[in-house]
C-alpha positions as CSV (number, residue, x, y, z in Angstrom):
1,M,-3.1,9.3,32.3
2,T,-5.9,7.0,33.6
3,N,-5.6,3.5,34.9
4,T,-8.9,1.8,34.5
5,H,-7.9,-1.6,35.9
6,S,-7.1,-3.2,39.3
7,T,-4.2,-2.1,41.5
8,D,-2.3,-5.2,40.6
9,D,-1.8,-4.2,37.0
10,M,-1.1,-0.6,37.8
11,L,1.3,0.9,35.3
12,H,0.8,-2.1,33.1
13,V,-2.4,-1.2,31.2
14,F,-3.7,2.3,31.1
15,Q,-5.2,5.1,29.0
16,W,-3.7,8.4,28.0
17,K,-6.1,10.7,26.2
18,N,-3.5,13.4,25.6
19,G,-4.8,16.3,23.4
20,E,-7.7,16.2,21.0
21,K,-8.6,13.8,18.2
22,E,-6.7,14.7,15.1
23,W,-8.0,15.7,11.6
24,S,-8.6,12.8,9.3
25,P,-9.4,12.7,5.5
26,F,-12.1,10.2,6.4
27,S,-15.4,11.2,8.0
28,D,-16.8,9.5,11.0
29,G,-19.5,8.0,8.8
30,E,-16.8,6.4,6.5
31,M,-15.0,4.9,9.5
32,D,-18.2,3.6,11.0
33,R,-19.0,2.0,7.6
34,R,-15.8,0.1,7.7
35,Q,-16.2,-1.1,11.2
36,N,-19.8,-2.0,10.8
37,A,-19.1,-4.0,7.6
38,M,-16.7,-6.1,9.7
39,R,-19.3,-6.4,12.5
40,E,-21.8,-7.7,10.0
41,H,-19.3,-10.4,8.9
42,M,-18.6,-11.3,12.5
43,A,-22.4,-11.6,13.3
44,A,-22.9,-13.8,10.2
45,H,-20.1,-16.1,11.3
46,N,-20.7,-16.2,15.0
47,I,-17.5,-14.3,15.8
48,D,-17.6,-12.6,19.2
49,A,-14.7,-10.2,18.6
50,A,-11.9,-9.6,16.1
51,I,-8.3,-8.7,16.9
52,F,-6.5,-7.1,14.0
53,T,-2.7,-6.9,14.2
54,S,-1.4,-6.0,10.7
55,Y,-0.5,-2.5,9.7
56,H,-3.2,-2.4,7.0
57,G,-5.9,-4.0,9.2
58,I,-5.4,-1.6,12.1
59,C,-5.1,1.5,9.8
60,Y,-8.1,0.6,7.7
61,Y,-10.5,0.1,10.6
62,S,-9.1,2.7,13.1
63,G,-7.1,5.3,11.1
64,F,-3.9,4.6,13.2
65,L,-0.7,3.4,11.5
66,Y,1.7,2.1,14.0
67,C,5.5,2.0,14.1
68,Y,6.4,-1.6,14.9
69,F,9.9,-1.4,16.4
70,G,9.6,-4.9,17.9
71,R,6.4,-4.3,19.8
72,K,2.9,-5.8,19.3
73,Y,-0.1,-3.7,18.2
74,G,-3.7,-4.5,17.9
75,F,-7.2,-3.3,17.1
76,V,-10.0,-5.0,19.0
77,L,-13.5,-4.8,17.4
78,T,-16.5,-6.1,19.3
79,P,-20.2,-5.5,18.6
80,E,-20.1,-2.5,20.9
81,S,-16.6,-1.1,20.9
82,A,-13.5,-0.4,18.7
83,T,-10.2,0.0,20.5
84,T,-6.5,0.2,19.4
85,V,-4.0,-1.5,21.7
86,T,-0.7,0.3,21.6
87,A,2.7,0.5,23.3
88,G,3.4,3.1,25.9
89,I,6.3,4.5,23.8
90,D,3.7,6.1,21.5
91,G,2.1,8.2,24.2
92,G,-1.2,9.7,23.2
93,Q,-0.7,9.7,19.5
94,P,-2.6,6.4,18.9
95,W,-5.6,7.7,20.7
96,R,-5.6,11.0,18.8
97,R,-5.6,9.0,15.5
98,T,-8.0,6.2,16.4
99,H,-11.6,6.3,15.4
100,G,-12.7,4.7,18.7
101,D,-10.9,4.2,21.9
102,N,-7.3,3.4,22.8
103,L,-5.7,1.2,25.5
104,I,-2.0,1.4,26.2
105,Y,0.3,-1.3,27.6
106,S,3.6,-0.6,29.2
107,D,7.0,-2.4,29.0
108,W,6.9,-3.0,32.7
109,R,5.9,-6.7,32.3
110,R,6.4,-9.1,29.4
111,D,2.8,-10.0,28.7
112,N,1.1,-6.7,29.1
113,F,-0.2,-6.7,25.5
114,Y,-2.2,-9.8,26.3
115,T,-3.4,-8.2,29.6
116,A,-4.8,-5.4,27.5
117,L,-6.5,-7.8,25.0
118,K,-8.1,-9.7,27.9
119,S,-9.7,-6.6,29.2
120,L,-11.3,-5.8,25.9
121,L,-12.7,-9.1,24.7
122,P,-16.4,-9.7,25.7
123,K,-16.9,-11.8,28.7
124,G,-17.3,-15.4,27.6
125,A,-16.0,-14.9,24.1
126,R,-15.5,-18.2,22.4
127,R,-14.8,-17.4,18.7
128,V,-12.3,-14.6,18.0
129,G,-11.2,-13.4,14.6
130,I,-7.5,-12.9,13.9
131,E,-5.5,-12.3,10.7
132,F,-4.1,-15.7,9.8
133,D,-1.8,-14.2,7.2
134,H,-0.2,-11.9,9.7
135,V,0.1,-14.0,12.9
136,S,3.4,-15.9,13.2
137,L,3.6,-19.4,14.7
138,D,5.1,-17.9,17.9
139,F,2.4,-15.2,18.1
140,R,-0.3,-17.8,17.6
141,R,1.1,-19.9,20.4
142,Q,1.1,-16.9,22.7
143,L,-2.5,-16.1,21.8
144,G,-3.5,-19.7,22.6
145,D,-1.7,-19.5,26.0
146,A,-3.5,-16.2,26.8
147,F,-6.9,-17.4,25.7
148,P,-7.0,-21.2,26.1
149,D,-10.8,-21.5,25.7
150,V,-11.0,-19.4,22.6
151,E,-11.3,-20.7,19.0
152,F,-9.4,-18.4,16.6
153,V,-10.9,-18.0,13.1
154,D,-9.6,-16.1,10.1
155,V,-10.9,-12.6,9.3
156,A,-8.0,-11.6,7.0
157,S,-9.6,-12.7,3.8
158,A,-12.9,-11.1,4.5
159,S,-11.1,-7.9,5.5
160,M,-9.1,-7.9,2.2
161,W,-12.3,-8.2,0.1
162,M,-13.8,-5.3,2.0
163,R,-10.7,-3.2,1.3
164,T,-10.8,-3.9,-2.4
165,H,-14.1,-2.0,-2.8
166,K,-13.1,1.6,-2.2
167,S,-15.5,4.3,-1.1
168,A,-15.9,7.8,-2.7
169,E,-13.7,9.2,0.2
170,E,-11.0,6.7,-0.5
171,H,-11.1,7.6,-4.2
172,S,-10.7,11.2,-3.3
173,L,-7.6,10.5,-1.3
174,I,-6.2,8.2,-4.0
175,R,-6.7,11.0,-6.6
176,E,-4.8,13.3,-4.3
177,G,-2.0,10.7,-4.0
178,T,-1.7,10.4,-7.8
179,R,-1.5,14.2,-8.1
180,I,1.4,14.2,-5.7
181,C,3.0,11.2,-7.6
182,N,3.1,13.5,-10.6
183,V,4.8,16.2,-8.5
184,G,7.5,13.6,-7.7
185,A,7.8,12.5,-11.3
186,K,8.4,16.1,-12.5
187,A,11.0,16.5,-9.8
188,V,12.8,13.4,-11.1
189,I,12.8,14.7,-14.7
190,D,14.1,18.1,-13.5
191,A,16.9,16.5,-11.6
192,V,18.1,13.9,-14.2
193,R,21.3,14.8,-16.0
194,E,24.5,13.1,-17.0
195,G,26.8,12.6,-13.9
196,V,24.2,13.0,-11.2
197,P,24.0,10.2,-8.6
198,E,20.8,8.2,-8.3
199,Y,20.3,9.2,-4.7
200,E,20.3,12.9,-5.6
201,V,17.5,12.4,-8.1
202,A,15.6,10.3,-5.5
203,L,16.0,12.9,-2.8
204,A,14.8,15.7,-5.1
205,S,11.6,13.7,-5.8
206,T,10.9,12.6,-2.2
207,Q,11.4,16.1,-0.9
208,A,9.1,17.5,-3.5
209,M,6.3,15.0,-2.6
210,V,6.7,15.4,1.2
211,R,6.5,19.2,0.8
212,E,3.4,18.9,-1.4
213,I,1.7,16.5,1.1
214,G,2.5,18.9,3.9
215,K,0.9,21.8,2.0
216,S,-2.2,19.8,1.0
217,F,-3.9,18.8,4.2
218,P,-4.9,20.6,7.4
219,F,-3.0,18.0,9.4
220,V,-1.0,15.0,8.2
221,E,1.7,12.7,9.5
222,L,4.6,12.8,7.1
223,M,5.9,9.3,7.0
224,D,7.1,6.6,4.6
225,T,6.9,8.5,1.3
226,W,9.9,7.4,-0.9
227,T,11.3,7.3,-4.4
228,W,13.2,4.5,-6.2
229,F,15.3,5.8,-9.1
230,Q,17.4,3.3,-11.0
231,S,19.8,3.6,-13.9
232,G,21.4,1.1,-16.3
233,L,21.6,-2.4,-15.0
234,M,19.7,-1.5,-11.8
235,T,16.5,-1.1,-13.8
236,D,16.2,-4.9,-14.1
237,G,14.2,-5.0,-10.9
238,A,11.1,-2.9,-10.1
239,H,12.0,-2.7,-6.4
240,N,15.8,-2.3,-6.6
241,P,17.2,0.2,-4.1
242,V,18.7,3.6,-4.9
243,T,22.5,3.6,-5.2
244,N,25.3,6.1,-5.6
245,K,25.8,5.1,-9.3
246,R,26.0,8.2,-11.5
247,V,23.7,8.5,-14.5
248,A,25.5,8.1,-17.8
249,R,24.6,9.4,-21.3
250,G,22.3,6.9,-23.0
251,D,21.4,5.2,-19.7
252,I,18.0,3.6,-19.4
253,L,16.3,5.0,-16.2
254,S,13.4,4.0,-14.0
255,L,11.3,6.6,-12.2
256,N,9.3,5.3,-9.3
257,C,7.5,7.7,-7.0
258,F,5.5,6.6,-4.0
259,P,3.7,9.1,-1.7
260,I,2.1,7.6,1.4
261,I,-0.8,9.6,2.8
262,F,-2.7,8.4,5.9
263,G,-1.4,4.9,5.1
264,Y,-2.6,4.9,1.5
265,Y,-0.1,4.2,-1.2
266,T,-0.1,5.5,-4.7
267,A,2.5,5.2,-7.4
268,I,3.8,6.4,-10.8
269,E,6.5,4.6,-12.7
270,R,8.1,5.6,-16.0
271,T,10.9,4.6,-18.3
272,L,13.3,7.4,-19.1
273,F,16.6,7.9,-21.0
274,C,19.4,10.3,-20.4
275,E,20.0,12.4,-23.5
276,E,19.5,9.6,-26.1
277,A,18.2,6.1,-26.6
278,S,19.6,3.5,-29.1
279,D,17.4,2.0,-31.8
280,A,17.3,-1.3,-29.9
281,H,16.2,0.5,-26.7
282,L,13.5,2.4,-28.6
283,D,12.1,-0.7,-30.2
284,F,11.7,-2.5,-26.8
285,W,10.4,0.7,-25.2
286,E,7.7,1.3,-27.9
287,K,6.5,-2.3,-27.6
288,N,6.2,-2.1,-23.9
289,C,4.3,1.2,-24.3
290,A,1.9,-0.5,-26.7
291,V,1.2,-3.2,-24.1
292,M,0.6,-0.4,-21.6
293,K,-1.9,1.3,-23.9
294,A,-3.7,-1.9,-24.7
295,G,-3.9,-2.9,-21.0
296,S,-5.1,0.5,-19.9
297,E,-8.0,0.2,-22.4
298,M,-9.0,-3.2,-21.1
299,I,-9.6,-2.1,-17.5
300,A,-13.4,-2.0,-17.1
301,P,-16.1,-3.6,-14.9
302,G,-16.9,-7.2,-15.9
303,R,-13.3,-7.9,-17.0
304,K,-11.5,-10.8,-15.3
305,C,-8.1,-10.1,-14.0
306,S,-6.8,-13.3,-15.7
307,E,-8.4,-12.3,-19.0
308,I,-6.4,-9.0,-19.1
309,A,-3.2,-10.8,-18.3
310,L,-3.7,-13.5,-20.9
311,A,-4.5,-11.0,-23.6
312,L,-1.4,-8.9,-22.9
313,N,0.7,-12.1,-22.8
314,D,-0.3,-12.7,-26.4
315,M,1.1,-9.3,-27.4
316,Y,4.5,-10.1,-25.8
317,R,4.4,-13.6,-27.3
318,E,4.0,-12.2,-30.8
319,W,7.2,-10.2,-30.4
320,D,9.0,-13.2,-28.6
321,L,9.2,-11.1,-25.5
322,L,7.0,-13.1,-23.1
323,Q,10.1,-14.7,-21.4
324,Y,11.3,-11.3,-20.4
325,R,8.1,-10.3,-18.5
326,S,9.0,-10.1,-14.9
327,F,5.7,-9.8,-12.8
328,G,2.0,-9.3,-13.1
329,Y,0.3,-6.5,-14.9
330,G,-1.1,-4.6,-12.0
331,H,-2.7,-4.8,-8.6
332,S,-5.2,-3.2,-6.2
333,F,-4.4,0.0,-4.4
334,G,-5.3,1.2,-0.9
335,V,-3.8,0.8,2.5
336,L,-0.5,-0.7,1.6
337,S,3.2,0.1,1.3
338,H,6.5,-1.6,0.4
339,Y,6.6,-3.2,3.9
340,Y,3.0,-3.9,4.6
341,G,-0.3,-4.8,3.0
342,R,-1.5,-6.5,-0.2
343,E,-5.0,-7.0,-1.6
344,A,-4.1,-10.2,-3.4
345,G,-7.6,-10.9,-4.6
346,V,-7.3,-8.1,-7.2
347,E,-4.1,-8.7,-9.2
348,L,-3.8,-8.7,-12.9
349,R,-2.3,-12.2,-13.2
350,E,-3.1,-15.3,-15.1
351,D,-4.2,-17.2,-11.9
352,V,-6.6,-14.6,-10.5
353,E,-10.2,-15.0,-11.6
354,T,-11.6,-12.0,-9.9
355,V,-14.0,-9.9,-12.0
356,L,-13.3,-6.1,-11.8
357,E,-16.2,-4.2,-10.2
358,P,-17.0,-0.5,-9.9
359,G,-15.1,1.1,-7.0
360,M,-12.1,-1.0,-7.3
361,V,-8.7,0.7,-7.9
362,V,-6.0,-1.1,-9.9
363,S,-2.8,-0.3,-11.7
364,M,-1.6,-1.1,-15.2
365,E,2.1,-1.7,-15.0
366,P,3.6,-3.9,-17.7
367,M,7.4,-4.6,-17.4
368,I,10.0,-6.5,-19.5
369,M,13.6,-7.0,-18.6
370,I,16.2,-7.4,-21.4
371,P,19.3,-9.0,-19.9
372,Q,22.8,-7.4,-19.9
373,G,24.8,-8.2,-23.0
374,Q,21.8,-7.9,-25.4
375,D,21.2,-4.8,-27.5
376,G,18.5,-2.7,-25.7
377,A,19.3,-4.2,-22.3
378,G,17.4,-2.9,-19.3
379,G,14.1,-2.9,-17.5
380,Y,11.1,-1.2,-19.1
381,R,8.0,-0.4,-17.1
382,E,5.2,2.1,-17.1
383,H,2.6,2.5,-14.4
384,D,-0.8,4.3,-14.1
385,I,-3.6,3.9,-11.6
386,F,-7.3,3.5,-12.6
387,I,-10.6,3.8,-10.7
388,V,-13.0,1.3,-12.1
389,T,-16.3,3.0,-12.8
390,E,-19.8,1.8,-13.9
391,Q,-18.9,2.5,-17.6
392,G,-15.2,1.8,-17.7
393,A,-12.2,3.2,-15.8
394,E,-10.8,6.6,-14.9
395,N,-7.1,7.1,-15.3
396,V,-6.1,9.2,-12.3
397,T,-2.4,9.4,-13.1
398,N,-2.5,11.2,-16.5
399,F,1.2,11.7,-16.9
400,P,3.0,11.2,-20.3
401,Y,5.0,8.2,-21.1
402,G,7.1,6.9,-24.0
403,P,9.9,8.2,-26.3
404,D,8.2,11.4,-27.4
405,T,8.4,12.9,-23.9
406,M,10.6,10.8,-21.7
407,I,14.1,11.2,-23.2
408,V,15.5,13.8,-20.9
409,R,17.8,16.2,-22.7
410,R,19.7,19.2,-21.3
């Protein structure tokens, strides 16, 4: 443990380079590329340093994904340095994971986080980037008090656009994630039967994915992977939690598998039925699968996100189902999870004019929700992930969907 500061802040800000740097799926060149891209943005906009505080910002530029637990975390990028700022409770783990340096602040004094930041900003810094979409009003006031002579400018939007264009190394990790999604999906199908509680199905899937992640990398932190499995009425929401409800014969079911690997999220979602599906259910399901197929074929470079959404709306409108659509048709994938991150510039929605470009990664995930009391009630959704290529798009999910394969019979 090394204190590199004055006696007066002894035990308040220090370094602890415990162990060796850990294995990462990303090369030093890849991490340098990310940091240097932001440095180029900073130079072009006269920004002296950037302080990232979000999960996704810190993870993307440093490789470290923090556990919040009520403490502040940061990543300070200057023209010459790259340093994570972390709480003492994490020990040497942040340094082992950081592509760059690490500085620790202790709980021994209330404002030690800002003491650490002050030591890392270049002398005389006047313009400092922060993530406007992550900094609360209270946090912004504290930054202003700590740095009264600094003008804070937004770097969140620029960072988001950088993240939407994935590198070959990111594509490789995302492909591995979708492979593990399929492991979880198969475990769901194997566990589904009449009378089984939702949580038992979800546990089987999550355990299968965690074990597969553990086997697949030389070193990996096993955190945040999860499964949502819903049945009956609970399928009406894509993010409804797992319950202790027991699956009944004829139930509509939703399979949702989400491995998290080095902070990267991938997903597969499928509509299932236990043993049998009514004619009304089959009709809605087949229509939603037709939208899934058409939308998948539309993902390609040069396509506007809004163009895809409007075309798929027309399909639902022809069947008088548009009022039952519950969210957009897909979104960008990368450093995100159910509690952090979003690359909102690439969402397949009517109000997003972004043009898809090679290297982007997007999902196709149409959903309709037929309310309780109507024949065929329930939520129907399918979900695949696509890497946009020069010629079209590569489906990296490649798992069956629809009535021919997804009625689970024992």
